[in-house]
C-alpha positions in Angstrom: 69.6 120.3 113.9 69.7 118.3 110.4 74.0 117.7 111.4 72.3 116.2 115.0 69.8 114.2 113.2 72.4 112.6 110.9 74.8 111.9 113.8 72.1 110.4 116.4 71.2 108.2 112.6 74.9 107.0 112.9 75.2 106.5 116.2 71.9 104.4 116.6 72.9 102.1 113.4 76.1 101.7 114.5 74.9 100.7 117.8 72.1 98.2 116.4 74.9 96.9 114.5 77.3 95.9 116.7 74.8 94.5 118.9 74.1 92.2 115.9 77.6 91.4 115.7 78.2 90.7 119.3 74.7 89.7 120.5 74.7 86.8 117.6 77.9 85.8 118.4 77.2 85.1 122.1 74.3 83.3 120.8 75.9 81.1 118.6 78.8 80.3 121.1 76.2 78.7 123.3 73.8 76.8 121.0 76.9 75.6 118.6 78.3 73.2 121.0 81.8 74.1 120.4 81.5 73.9 116.5 83.3 77.1 115.7 81.8 76.6 111.7 78.2 76.6 113.1 78.8 79.5 115.3 80.4 81.3 112.7 77.7 80.8 110.3 75.4 82.1 112.6 77.2 84.9 113.5 77.3 85.6 109.4 73.6 85.5 108.9 72.5 87.8 111.3 75.4 90.4 110.6 74.3 90.1 106.9 70.5 90.2 107.8 71.0 93.4 110.4 73.5 95.1 108.1 71.0 95.3 105.0 68.2 96.4 107.2 70.0 98.8 109.1 71.4 100.7 105.6 67.7 100.5 104.0 66.8 102.5 107.3 69.2 105.0 108.0 70.6 105.3 104.7 68.1 108.0 103.8 68.7 110.1 107.4 72.3 110.1 107.2 73.7 108.2 104.4 74.4 104.9 106.6 78.2 104.9 106.8 78.5 103.2 110.4 81.9 103.4 109.8 84.6 105.8 110.4 86.7 104.7 107.2 83.8 105.0 105.1 83.4 108.7 106.1 87.1 109.6 105.6 87.2 108.7 102.4 84.0 110.1 101.3 85.2 113.5 103.1 88.4 113.2 101.4 86.3 112.8 97.5 84.3 115.8 98.9 80.5 113.9 99.1 80.3 114.3 102.8 80.8 117.9 104.0 84.2 117.9 106.1 82.9 120.0 108.7 80.4 117.0 109.3 83.6 114.5 109.3 84.4 114.4 113.3 80.6 114.4 114.2 79.9 111.1 112.1 82.9 109.8 113.7 82.1 110.5 117.1 78.6 109.4 116.5 79.9 105.7 115.2 82.7 105.5 117.7 80.1 106.1 120.9 77.5 103.7 118.9 79.8 101.0 118.6 80.8 101.0 122.5 76.8 101.4 123.2 76.0 98.7 120.8 78.8 96.3 122.8 77.1 96.6 126.1 73.3 96.7 125.1 74.9 92.8 123.6 76.0 92.1 127.2 73.0 93.4 129.2 70.6 91.4 126.8 72.5 88.3 127.5 73.0 89.0 131.5 76.6 89.3 131.0 79.0 92.1 132.9 78.3 95.1 130.5 82.3 96.1 131.1 84.8 93.8 129.4 87.7 93.5 127.4 88.6 90.8 125.0 91.3 88.5 125.3 91.2 87.0 121.5 94.4 87.7 119.9 93.9 88.7 116.2 97.2 89.6 114.4 99.8 88.7 111.8 100.3 89.7 108.3 97.4 87.5 107.0 95.2 89.2 108.9 96.0 92.8 108.2 96.0 91.6 104.4 92.7 90.4 104.9 91.2 93.4 106.8 92.9 95.3 103.8 91.2 93.4 101.3 87.6 93.5 103.1 87.8 96.9 103.6 88.9 97.8 100.1 86.3 95.6 98.5 83.4 97.2 100.8 84.9 100.6 99.5 84.6 99.6 95.9 80.8 98.1 96.1 80.0 101.5 98.2 81.3 103.7 95.2 80.1 101.6 92.4 77.1 100.0 93.2 74.2 101.0 91.3 71.7 103.2 92.8 69.3 101.1 94.8 71.7 98.3 95.2 73.9 99.3 98.2 72.2 98.0 100.8 72.0 94.4 99.5 75.6 94.4 97.9 77.3 95.7 101.0 75.8 93.3 103.2 76.8 90.2 100.9 79.9 91.4 100.6 80.7 91.4 104.1 78.5 88.3 104.8 80.9 86.3 102.0 84.1 88.2 103.0 83.3 86.7 106.8 84.4 83.4 104.9 87.1 84.4 102.9 89.2 86.5 104.4 90.9 85.2 107.9 90.2 88.0 110.0 86.3 87.5 109.2 85.9 90.9 107.6 85.9 93.8 110.4 86.3 95.8 107.7 85.2 98.7 110.2 87.3 100.7 112.9 84.8 101.9 114.9 83.4 97.6 115.2 86.9 97.0 116.5 86.5 99.0 119.2 82.7 97.7 120.2 84.3 94.1 120.0 87.1 95.0 121.7 84.9 95.8 124.5 83.7 92.2 124.3 85.2 88.9 125.7 83.1 87.2 123.5 82.9 85.1 120.4 83.2 88.3 118.0 85.8 90.1 120.3 89.4 91.5 119.6 92.1 91.8 121.7 93.0 95.7 122.5 96.5 95.1 121.6 95.7 93.8 118.1 93.3 96.4 117.1 96.1 99.4 116.1 97.1 96.9 113.6 93.5 95.9 112.2 92.7 99.7 111.8 95.7 100.7 110.2 94.7 98.2 107.5 91.1 99.0 107.3 92.4 102.7 106.8 94.7 101.6 103.7 92.2 99.2 102.2 89.7 101.9 102.0 92.1 104.2 100.5 93.2 101.6 98.0 89.4 100.5 97.4 88.6 104.4 96.4 92.3 104.4 94.1 90.6 101.5 92.3 87.1 102.9 91.7 89.1 106.0 90.5 90.9 103.9 88.0 87.8 102.6 86.5 85.6 105.9 86.7 87.1 109.5 86.8 86.4 111.4 89.8 83.3 113.1 89.9 82.2 116.6 91.3 80.6 116.3 94.6 76.7 116.6 94.6 75.4 113.2 95.3 72.1 113.2 97.0 73.2 110.5 99.4 76.2 108.1 99.9 74.7 104.9 100.7 71.2 105.0 99.1 68.1 102.7 100.3 66.3 100.9 97.6 63.8 103.6 97.9 63.9 106.6 95.8 66.3 109.0 96.7 65.6 113.0 95.9 68.7 114.0 93.9 70.3 118.0 93.9 68.3 120.6 92.2 70.5 120.2 88.8 70.0 116.6 88.9 66.4 117.1 88.8 66.6 119.7 86.4 68.6 117.5 83.9 66.0 114.4 84.5 63.1 117.0 83.9 64.8 117.6 80.8 65.5 114.2 79.6 61.9 113.5 80.0 61.2 116.2 77.4 63.7 115.1 74.8 61.9 111.4 74.4 60.8 110.9 71.0 57.2 111.2 70.8 56.0 107.9 70.1 57.7 106.8 73.2 55.6 109.3 75.0 52.8 108.4 73.5 53.1 105.2 74.4 53.8 106.4 78.1 50.0 107.6 77.9 48.6 104.4 76.9 50.2 102.8 79.4 48.5 105.4 81.9 45.1 105.1 80.0 45.4 108.8 78.6 46.1 108.4 74.9 44.8 111.7 73.0 44.5 109.8 70.0 41.9 107.6 71.3 39.8 110.5 73.1 39.7 112.0 69.7 38.4 108.8 67.9 36.1 108.5 71.0 
């Protein structure tokens, strides 16, 4: 049941993310009057906002990967149980397809489509590797509670400084392949993008390990929302031990802040 809840979370989150990416692209193209820069800006803002909210909502349930490349690296590092990897990816891919269809339904365009927008070439492949490497580095190194805003900020900025507009996600490539719209990608371009994304994810993890030695598995979550996430039993035990090691003056200050200073009670 727990795995089913996680996979459902990944499916729903990925579907809503792709609906936001594709839907905002359709709306932007309709309203921008042929101005590609304005359309891209609108598409970026909608994606950043949706990504931040979706991570906050679904991170406590599944880790909010929404991305097979992220799940693959985290499974390799032992932070995602290996028996959950295939179900996670299946949920993400199904969610990407449903998200594309949902966007089409909202804008009253044919549900079944294939994109004709060719995105290929060395520059775009390098861009996808850079975007995905940066995404992986942000996920692995973000301070607790800040991953949502940092991931959204990275993707939003990479929309503009990469030649590929930062797909950074094989599931997104699949969903966008099924939409002949502003955000689409032609089927023949998907293979190169996915290979570059996987290479970038490995590169990002390798750069992270250059700075910090690989830690044992046992993280309470992968992409944490800003709300407090309970750790493993051992982590809670360490936190409890540290609280008892605080100097007494410091402990007394905490009591004063709480309005429960033993010395004040004695004087009273």
